[in-house]
C-alpha positions as CSV (number, residue, x, y, z in Angstrom):
1,T,61.2,42.4,38.8
2,A,61.2,39.6,36.2
3,L,64.4,38.4,37.9
4,D,62.7,38.2,41.3
5,G,59.9,36.2,39.7
6,L,62.4,33.8,38.1
7,L,64.3,33.2,41.4
8,S,61.1,32.8,43.3
9,G,60.0,30.1,40.8
10,L,63.2,28.2,41.3
11,A,62.9,28.3,45.1
12,V,61.2,24.9,45.1
13,V,64.3,23.4,43.4
14,A,66.7,24.9,46.0
15,E,64.5,23.7,48.8
16,K,64.6,20.1,47.5
17,A,68.3,20.3,47.0
18,E,68.8,21.5,50.6
19,Y,66.6,18.7,51.8
20,D,68.6,16.1,49.9
21,M,72.0,17.4,51.1
22,G,71.0,17.7,54.8
23,P,70.8,20.8,57.1
24,M,74.6,21.0,57.6
25,A,75.5,21.1,53.9
26,D,77.5,24.1,52.6
27,E,75.6,26.5,50.3
28,E,78.0,25.8,47.4
29,F,77.3,22.0,47.6
30,V,73.6,22.7,47.8
31,A,73.7,24.9,44.7
32,A,75.7,22.3,42.8
33,H,73.2,19.6,43.7
34,A,70.3,22.0,42.8
35,V,71.5,22.0,39.2
36,K,70.7,18.3,38.9
37,V,67.5,18.7,40.8
38,N,66.4,21.4,38.4
39,V,67.1,19.2,35.4
40,F,64.7,16.6,36.7
41,H,62.3,19.3,37.8
42,T,62.1,20.5,34.2
43,I,61.6,17.0,32.8
44,D,58.9,16.4,35.4
45,Y,57.1,19.6,34.3
46,L,57.2,18.6,30.7
47,L,55.7,15.2,31.5
48,Q,53.1,16.6,33.9
49,Y,51.7,19.4,31.7
50,S,52.0,18.1,28.1
51,R,49.7,15.4,26.9
52,A,51.5,15.2,23.6
53,I,54.9,14.6,25.2
54,R,53.4,12.0,27.6
55,E,51.8,10.1,24.7
56,G,55.1,10.2,22.8
57,V,57.1,8.8,25.8
58,A,54.5,6.2,26.6
59,S,54.5,4.9,23.0
60,G,58.3,4.8,22.9
61,N,58.5,7.4,20.1
62,V,60.0,10.0,22.4
63,E,62.7,9.6,25.1
64,I,63.4,12.3,27.7
65,Q,66.7,12.2,29.6
66,G,68.6,14.7,31.7
67,A,72.3,15.7,31.7
68,V,74.6,18.3,33.3
69,Y,77.6,19.9,31.5
70,D,80.7,20.5,33.7
71,L,82.2,23.8,32.8
72,S,85.6,22.9,34.4
73,T,86.2,19.6,32.5
74,G,83.9,19.9,29.5
75,L,82.4,16.5,30.4
76,V,78.6,15.8,30.4
77,D,77.1,13.8,33.2
78,F,74.3,11.8,31.5
79,M,71.7,11.2,34.3
80,G,69.0,9.2,32.4
81,R,65.3,9.4,32.9
82,S,63.5,11.2,35.7
83,P,62.8,9.0,38.7
84,R,59.2,10.1,38.6
85,Q,58.6,9.3,34.9
86,A,56.4,6.3,35.5
87,D,54.1,8.2,37.8
88,L,53.9,11.3,35.7
89,L,52.9,9.3,32.6
90,K,49.6,8.8,34.4
91,S,48.9,12.6,34.6
92,D,45.8,13.9,32.7
93,V,46.7,17.6,32.7
94,A,46.6,19.0,29.2
95,L,48.0,22.5,29.5
96,P,50.5,24.4,31.7
97,P,48.9,26.7,34.3
98,T,49.9,29.9,32.5
99,V,48.4,28.7,29.2
100,V,45.2,27.7,31.0
101,M,45.1,31.2,32.5
102,M,45.6,32.8,29.1
103,S,43.0,30.5,27.5
104,N,40.4,31.4,30.1
105,A,41.2,35.1,29.6
106,A,40.7,34.7,25.8
107,V,37.3,33.1,26.5
108,R,36.4,35.9,28.9
109,R,37.3,38.6,26.4
110,G,34.7,37.8,23.8
111,K,33.8,35.6,20.9
112,L,36.2,37.5,18.6
113,G,39.2,37.7,21.0
114,V,38.0,41.1,22.2
115,R,34.7,42.3,23.6
116,T,32.5,43.6,20.8
117,G,28.8,44.2,20.1
118,V,28.2,40.5,19.6
119,D,29.0,39.7,23.2
120,V,26.5,39.7,26.0
121,A,27.1,42.1,28.9
122,P,28.2,40.3,32.0
123,A,26.3,40.9,35.3
124,P,27.7,43.7,37.5
125,E,29.2,41.2,40.0
126,E,30.8,39.3,37.1
127,A,32.3,42.5,35.7
128,L,33.6,43.4,39.2
129,D,35.2,40.0,39.4
130,L,36.9,40.6,36.1
131,L,38.4,43.8,37.5
132,M,39.6,42.0,40.6
133,Q,41.2,39.2,38.7
134,G,42.8,41.6,36.3
135,N,44.3,43.7,39.1
136,S,45.6,40.5,40.8
137,R,47.4,39.6,37.6
138,Y,48.8,43.1,37.3
139,V,50.2,43.0,40.9
140,S,51.7,39.5,40.5
141,G,53.4,40.5,37.2
142,E,51.4,37.9,35.2
143,P,49.3,40.1,32.8
144,T,47.5,38.3,30.0
145,S,46.5,41.4,27.9
146,N,48.7,41.1,24.9
147,A,49.0,43.1,21.7
148,T,45.8,43.3,19.6
149,S,45.9,41.6,16.2
150,S,44.6,43.0,13.0
151,P,41.4,40.8,13.1
152,M,40.7,42.0,16.7
153,R,41.0,45.7,15.6
154,K,38.7,45.0,12.6
155,A,36.2,43.3,14.9
156,L,36.1,46.3,17.2
157,V,35.4,48.6,14.2
158,K,32.8,46.4,12.4
159,K,31.0,44.9,15.4
160,G,31.2,47.9,17.7
161,Q,32.1,48.1,21.4
162,A,30.5,46.4,24.4
163,P,32.7,47.3,27.5
164,H,31.8,45.4,30.6
165,T,32.8,48.3,32.9
166,A,32.7,52.1,32.8
167,V,35.5,53.6,34.9
168,V,35.7,57.2,36.2
169,G,39.4,57.6,36.9
170,C,42.1,60.2,37.5
171,A,44.1,61.7,34.6
172,D,47.3,60.9,36.6
173,S,49.8,59.1,34.3
174,R,50.7,56.7,37.1
175,A,47.2,55.2,37.1
176,P,46.7,53.7,33.6
177,L,43.4,52.0,34.0
178,E,43.6,49.4,31.2
179,T,47.1,48.4,32.5
180,L,46.3,48.2,36.2
181,F,43.2,46.1,35.5
182,D,45.0,44.1,32.8
183,M,42.3,44.8,30.2
184,M,42.2,44.7,26.4
185,P,40.8,47.3,24.1
186,G,37.0,47.1,24.1
187,E,36.7,46.1,27.8
188,L,36.7,49.4,29.6
189,F,34.8,52.6,28.8
190,V,37.0,55.3,30.5
191,V,36.2,58.8,31.7
192,R,39.2,60.5,33.2
193,N,40.1,64.0,34.7
194,A,42.3,65.4,37.4
195,G,41.0,64.1,40.7
196,N,38.3,61.7,39.2
197,T,35.8,64.4,40.2
198,A,32.5,65.7,39.1
199,T,33.1,69.3,40.2
200,H,33.9,70.4,36.6
201,A,32.6,69.2,33.2
202,E,30.1,67.1,35.1
203,G,27.6,67.3,32.2
204,S,30.2,65.6,30.0
205,M,30.9,62.9,32.6
206,V,27.3,62.1,33.4
207,G,26.3,62.2,29.7
208,S,29.2,59.8,28.8
209,L,28.1,57.3,31.5
210,E,24.4,57.5,30.5
211,F,25.5,56.7,26.9
212,C,27.7,53.8,28.1
213,C,25.1,52.2,30.2
214,G,22.1,53.1,28.2
215,K,23.4,52.5,24.6
216,L,26.3,50.1,25.0
217,G,24.7,48.0,27.7
218,T,27.5,48.3,30.3
219,R,26.3,47.1,33.7
220,L,29.1,48.3,36.1
221,I,30.4,51.8,36.9
222,M,33.6,52.0,38.9
223,V,34.8,55.3,40.4
224,L,38.5,54.9,41.0
225,G,40.6,57.2,43.1
226,H,44.3,56.7,43.8
227,T,46.8,57.4,46.6
228,Q,49.1,60.4,46.4
229,C,46.6,62.2,44.1
230,G,48.0,65.5,43.0
231,A,44.6,67.2,42.7
232,I,43.6,66.1,46.2
233,V,46.9,67.1,47.7
234,G,46.6,70.5,46.0
235,A,43.0,71.0,47.2
236,T,44.1,70.0,50.7
237,S,46.8,72.7,50.6
238,T,44.3,75.2,49.3
239,Y,41.8,74.3,52.0
240,L,44.3,74.6,54.9
241,A,45.7,77.8,53.6
242,N,42.3,79.5,53.4
243,I,40.7,78.5,56.6
244,G,39.1,81.5,58.2
245,K,39.8,83.7,55.1
246,P,37.3,85.2,52.7
247,Q,36.8,83.3,49.5
248,I,38.9,84.6,46.6
249,K,37.8,84.3,43.0
250,P,40.0,81.7,41.2
251,G,42.5,83.2,38.8
252,S,42.8,80.1,36.6
253,A,40.9,76.9,35.7
254,L,43.3,74.9,37.9
255,E,42.6,77.2,40.9
256,G,38.9,76.8,40.2
257,L,39.3,73.0,40.2
258,L,41.2,73.0,43.5
259,A,38.8,75.5,45.1
260,D,35.8,73.3,44.2
261,L,37.4,70.3,45.7
262,T,37.9,72.0,49.0
263,G,34.3,71.0,50.0
264,T,35.5,67.4,49.8
265,I,38.5,68.2,51.9
266,K,36.3,69.9,54.5
267,K,34.2,66.8,54.7
268,A,37.3,64.6,55.2
269,S,38.5,67.0,57.9
270,D,35.2,66.8,59.7
271,E,35.3,63.0,59.6
272,L,38.9,62.9,60.9
273,G,38.4,65.5,63.6
274,P,41.0,68.1,64.8
275,G,44.6,67.2,65.0
276,A,44.9,65.3,61.6
277,S,48.1,66.1,59.7
278,K,48.0,67.4,56.1
279,E,49.1,64.0,54.9
280,E,46.4,62.2,56.8
281,L,43.8,64.6,55.6
282,A,44.8,64.2,51.9
283,A,44.9,60.4,52.2
284,H,41.4,60.3,53.7
285,A,40.1,62.8,51.2
286,V,40.9,60.4,48.4
287,K,38.3,58.0,49.7
288,V,35.8,60.8,50.5
289,N,36.2,62.1,47.0
290,V,35.4,58.7,45.5
291,F,32.1,58.6,47.4
292,E,31.4,62.2,46.6
293,T,31.7,61.4,42.8
294,M,29.5,58.4,43.2
295,N,26.9,60.4,45.1
296,F,26.9,63.0,42.4
297,L,26.2,60.4,39.7
298,L,23.3,59.1,41.8
299,Q,21.9,62.5,42.6
300,Y,22.0,64.0,39.1
301,S,21.3,61.3,36.6
302,E,17.8,59.9,36.4
303,P,18.7,57.4,33.7
304,L,21.4,55.9,35.8
305,R,19.2,55.8,38.9
306,Q,16.5,53.9,37.0
307,L,19.0,51.4,35.7
308,M,20.4,50.9,39.3
309,S,17.0,50.6,40.9
310,A,16.1,47.9,38.3
311,G,19.3,46.0,39.2
312,K,20.6,46.4,35.7
313,V,23.6,48.6,36.6
314,D,25.7,48.8,39.8
315,L,27.9,51.7,41.0
316,Q,31.1,50.8,42.9
317,G,34.1,52.6,44.2
318,G,37.8,51.8,44.6
319,I,41.2,53.2,45.4
320,Y,44.3,52.3,43.5
321,H,47.4,52.2,45.7
322,L,50.4,53.5,43.8
323,E,52.8,52.0,46.3
324,T,51.6,48.4,45.8
325,G,49.7,48.4,42.6
326,R,46.6,46.9,44.4
327,V,43.1,48.2,44.1
328,E,41.2,48.6,47.3
329,F,37.5,47.9,46.4
330,L,35.2,50.0,48.5
331,G,31.8,48.8,47.4
332,R,28.8,51.0,47.1
333,S,28.5,54.5,48.5
334,P,27.1,54.6,52.0
335,R,24.3,56.8,50.6
336,H,23.5,54.6,47.7
337,Q,20.0,53.6,48.7
338,E,19.1,57.1,50.0
339,L,20.2,58.8,46.7
340,L,18.3,56.3,44.5
341,A,15.2,58.3,45.6
342,S,16.7,61.6,44.3
343,K,14.8,63.7,41.8
344,G,17.7,65.5,40.1
345,S,17.7,65.0,36.3
346,L,20.6,67.2,35.2
347,P,24.0,68.2,36.6
348,P,24.0,71.8,38.1
349,S,25.9,73.3,35.2
350,M,23.2,72.1,32.8
351,Q,20.3,73.3,35.0
352,K,21.0,77.0,34.5
353,E,17.9,78.4,33.1
354,M,18.2,80.6,30.0
355,T,17.0,83.7,31.9
356,R,18.9,86.1,29.6
357,A,17.0,88.2,27.2
358,V,17.4,87.6,23.5
359,R,20.4,89.2,21.9
360,T,19.9,92.6,20.4
361,P,22.3,95.4,19.2
362,D,22.1,96.7,22.8
363,D,24.4,93.8,23.7
364,N,28.1,93.9,23.2
365,P,29.5,91.5,20.6
366,M,30.2,88.2,22.2
367,E,33.8,86.9,22.3
368,P,34.4,83.9,20.0
369,E,35.4,81.7,22.9
370,A,32.2,82.5,24.7
371,A,30.1,81.9,21.6
372,L,31.7,78.5,21.1
373,K,31.1,77.6,24.7
374,L,27.4,78.4,24.3
375,M,27.2,76.2,21.2
376,K,28.9,73.3,22.9
377,E,26.6,73.6,26.0
378,G,23.5,73.8,23.8
379,N,24.5,70.7,21.9
380,D,25.0,68.8,25.1
381,R,21.5,69.7,26.2
382,Y,20.1,68.7,22.9
383,C,21.8,65.3,23.1
384,H,20.4,64.7,26.6
385,G,16.9,65.6,25.5
386,K,16.9,68.5,27.9
387,P,16.5,71.7,25.8
388,M,15.9,75.0,27.5
389,A,15.6,77.4,24.6
390,G,11.9,77.0,24.0
391,K,11.0,79.7,26.6
392,F,10.3,82.5,24.1
393,D,7.7,85.1,25.0
394,S,6.1,88.1,23.4
395,E,8.5,90.6,25.0
396,M,11.4,88.7,23.4
397,R,9.8,88.8,20.0
398,K,9.1,92.5,20.4
399,A,12.7,93.2,21.3
400,L,14.0,91.4,18.2
401,S,11.4,93.2,16.1
402,T,12.0,96.7,17.3
403,I,15.6,96.8,18.4
404,G,17.1,94.3,15.9
405,Q,19.4,91.4,16.0
406,S,23.0,90.7,17.3
407,P,23.7,87.0,16.7
408,H,26.7,85.6,18.6
409,T,27.4,83.0,15.8
410,A,27.1,82.7,12.1
411,V,26.6,79.2,10.7
412,V,27.1,77.9,7.2
413,G,25.2,74.6,7.3
414,C,23.5,72.1,5.1
415,A,19.9,72.4,3.9
416,D,19.2,68.8,5.1
417,S,15.9,68.6,7.1
418,R,17.6,66.3,9.6
419,V,20.0,69.1,10.7
420,P,17.8,71.8,12.3
421,L,20.5,74.1,13.5
422,E,18.6,76.1,16.2
423,L,17.5,72.8,17.7
424,V,20.9,71.1,17.5
425,F,22.5,73.9,19.4
426,D,19.4,74.7,21.6
427,V,19.5,78.4,21.0
428,L,17.0,81.3,21.1
429,P,15.8,83.3,18.1
430,G,18.4,86.0,17.6
431,D,21.4,83.8,18.5
432,L,22.3,82.4,15.1
433,F,22.7,84.0,11.7
434,V,22.2,81.0,9.4
435,M,23.1,80.3,5.8
436,R,22.1,76.8,4.5
437,N,22.4,75.0,1.2
438,A,22.9,71.5,0.0
439,G,26.3,70.4,1.0
440,N,27.1,73.5,3.2
441,T,29.2,74.7,0.3
442,V,30.2,78.0,-1.4
443,T,31.1,76.4,-4.8
444,H,27.8,77.8,-6.1
445,A,26.0,81.0,-4.9
446,R,29.4,82.2,-3.7
447,G,28.3,85.8,-3.8
448,S,25.3,85.1,-1.7
449,I,27.1,83.2,1.1
450,I,30.2,85.5,1.1
451,G,28.1,88.6,1.0
452,S,25.9,87.4,3.8
453,L,28.9,86.6,6.0
454,E,30.4,90.0,5.3
455,F,27.2,91.6,6.4
456,C,27.0,89.5,9.5
457,V,30.6,90.2,10.8
458,T,30.5,93.9,9.9
459,A,26.9,95.3,10.3
460,L,25.9,92.8,13.0
461,R,29.3,92.5,14.6
462,T,29.2,88.7,14.9
463,R,32.6,87.4,15.9
464,F,32.3,83.6,15.6
465,V,31.6,81.8,12.3
466,M,31.1,78.1,12.0
467,V,31.0,75.8,8.9
468,L,28.9,72.8,9.9
469,G,28.8,69.6,7.9
470,H,26.9,66.4,8.8
471,T,27.3,62.6,8.5
472,N,25.4,60.8,5.6
473,C,25.2,64.0,3.6
474,G,23.2,63.4,0.4
475,A,25.1,66.1,-1.5
476,I,28.5,64.6,-0.5
477,K,27.3,61.1,-1.4
478,G,26.2,62.3,-4.8
479,A,29.4,64.2,-5.4
480,T,31.4,61.1,-4.5
481,A,29.4,59.0,-7.0
482,T,30.0,61.7,-9.6
483,Y,33.7,61.7,-8.9
484,L,34.0,58.0,-9.2
485,K,32.1,58.0,-12.5
486,S,34.4,60.6,-13.8
487,K,37.4,58.6,-12.6
488,R,36.1,55.6,-14.5
489,G,35.8,57.7,-17.7
490,E,32.0,57.7,-17.7
491,A,30.5,60.7,-19.5
492,P,28.1,63.0,-17.5
493,A,24.5,63.1,-18.4
494,K,23.7,65.3,-21.5
495,D,20.8,67.1,-19.9
496,S,22.7,68.3,-16.9
497,G,20.7,70.4,-14.5
498,A,21.6,72.6,-11.5
499,L,21.9,69.5,-9.3
500,E,24.5,67.9,-11.6
501,G,26.4,71.1,-11.6
502,L,26.4,71.2,-7.8
503,L,27.6,67.6,-7.6
504,A,30.3,68.2,-10.2
505,G,31.5,71.3,-8.3
506,L,31.7,69.2,-5.1
507,S,33.4,66.2,-6.8
508,S,36.9,67.8,-6.2
509,V,36.2,67.4,-2.5
510,A,35.5,63.7,-3.0
511,G,38.8,63.5,-5.0
512,D,40.7,65.1,-2.1
513,A,39.2,62.7,0.3
514,A,40.0,59.7,-1.9
515,A,43.6,60.9,-2.2
516,Q,43.9,60.6,1.7
517,L,42.7,57.0,1.7
518,R,44.1,53.8,0.4
519,P,43.7,53.2,-3.4
520,N,40.9,50.7,-3.0
521,A,38.8,52.6,-0.5
522,S,35.0,52.1,-0.9
523,E,32.6,54.7,-2.0
524,K,31.2,54.9,1.5
525,E,34.7,55.5,3.0
526,I,35.4,58.3,0.6
527,A,32.0,59.9,1.2
528,D,32.4,59.7,5.0
529,L,35.8,61.4,4.9
530,A,34.7,63.9,2.3
531,V,32.2,65.4,4.9
532,S,35.0,66.9,7.0
533,V,37.2,67.6,3.9
534,N,34.3,69.6,2.5
535,V,34.0,71.6,5.8
536,F,37.6,72.7,5.5
537,H,37.2,73.3,1.7
538,T,34.3,75.7,2.5
539,M,36.4,77.4,5.1
540,D,39.2,77.8,2.5
541,T,36.9,79.3,0.0
542,I,35.4,81.8,2.5
543,L,38.9,83.0,3.4
544,K,40.1,83.2,-0.1
545,S,37.0,84.9,-1.4
546,S,36.7,87.9,0.9
547,S,39.5,90.3,1.8
548,D,37.3,92.0,4.4
549,F,36.6,88.6,6.1
550,R,40.4,87.7,6.0
551,D,41.3,91.0,7.6
552,K,38.9,90.4,10.5
553,V,40.2,86.8,11.0
554,R,43.8,88.0,10.8
555,S,43.2,90.7,13.4
556,G,41.5,88.2,15.7
557,D,38.2,90.1,15.6
558,V,36.5,87.1,14.0
559,Q,37.2,83.4,14.5
560,L,36.3,80.7,11.9
561,Q,35.9,77.1,12.9
562,G,34.5,73.9,11.5
563,A,32.4,71.0,12.8
564,V,30.5,67.9,11.8
565,Y,27.1,66.9,13.2
566,D,26.5,63.2,13.7
567,L,23.0,62.2,12.6
568,N,23.2,59.0,14.7
569,T,24.2,60.5,18.0
570,G,23.1,64.1,17.7
571,R,26.6,65.2,18.8
572,V,28.7,67.7,17.1
573,E,32.4,66.9,16.5
574,W,34.3,70.2,16.8
575,L,37.1,70.3,14.1
576,G,38.6,73.7,15.1
577,K,40.4,76.0,12.8
578,N,41.3,75.3,9.2
579,P,44.8,73.8,9.1
580,K,45.5,76.0,6.0
581,Q,44.3,79.2,7.7
582,A,47.7,80.6,8.5
583,S,49.1,80.1,5.0
584,I,46.0,81.7,3.4
585,L,46.1,84.7,5.7
586,S,49.8,85.2,4.9
587,S,49.3,85.0,1.1
């Protein structure tokens, strides 16, 4: 505790007092003498670690003396100068140790007080040393990561991020990564899930790390497990309870996670041999699981392997001990060199070939959740440059031509040439029913869009509808400019055409976005926010304009969601359902 730290720091005072009083002195007399010793100890500290105070004393402008107040009599015992004053005036130390530590930490954390895009990535061994130093500070109760200031937060926004380490950690609330490594915002790129494992959502994990090392320049990946891991303990129980029994299909996502981790538990059991207790098995499995995750990254990511082979990135493991707060650094996986020769380029979940036939009316309508899952998986493949939807043969074309279509998703998107929907979601012909116009809006051509959607969800039985906006949308930028001109009182052009009418119709969206921002928000800030505002506005209009569509959404037969495509990254941000949907459906 802080009190323990304080008493520990005063131990040197008590030791000197005991030495002065002799070995036979009573504790009470030693404590009384320690009060005087502590006064001179404080004076000595000031003289030793403050150049300004030393200069003041040496010049005669400052006098430092000590005294002790007697609670019993009210008298003050004036003790004069420290006996060591003359010697300590020769000290050349400029700062106290703790200030030096914090100063060094500030330098380490970047030119702007936090690590940003203007900072050079440290070498892997330097980044590892930063983790070790940070954990030592955390354990000793001397963290230097203080609250971020407004300039630091602005620097992170304007200059971007440049984390020195990517950490794959457990979701456990007792293992807060930034805290246990004593790190500031901008220093760690963190991927967390239950069990710090790659058994589920591995595509997301691998993709995130490829982005961090490939785009952000991070040169160290740390896979960190921890003692008493609930996921590992649960998987150990599952493994022991099902030895010799036929495999049972998991009844929930949690059961699936634990079942998939049993392979790790079996490996730990094989390494320990017979006779190991459940507790011993779970404890060893934590370490095995760290190496298994490291091996997975090596085996299924060609970009990471290339960076590691070139010496640009290193992959290390560790175990955080809940009991002590210390991180046990494990180093590289024992199979590191072997797996650098792997040929795997995609995680297993992303290697599944699209062997299914194209969708026709012979197929049952797809559940909205399943359709959304396909859209997310397709966008993941697109972002990784690993599309699989190009395999389209004459038999597929013939099926679509003769049997008909049964799209699993209807998309209202923008006409922008940079947003090719079938490519963005890596889908086959027959998967998407697409309506596109400038600004993905229904402010104009309402009958066309609404009529098309009603046809899709009734005649074609599509159950999932998505409104997709995109960043840097020209229509939204134009509408924002139109809104701001109107706000300034500028008259619209006399010869207004259809484009001006479209922008004027969208200007209310820009107005709604501006109302959510500070009064002096820039035109770009308004336009950026207006992209998502417009998605929800289009969803509002669809619901309000069609009673048939409302009925299907209300019954759960159709689901309507929004999303925004990022032109820079290729990733789709999933916005979910319209916040106003419930009130619109009840009206």
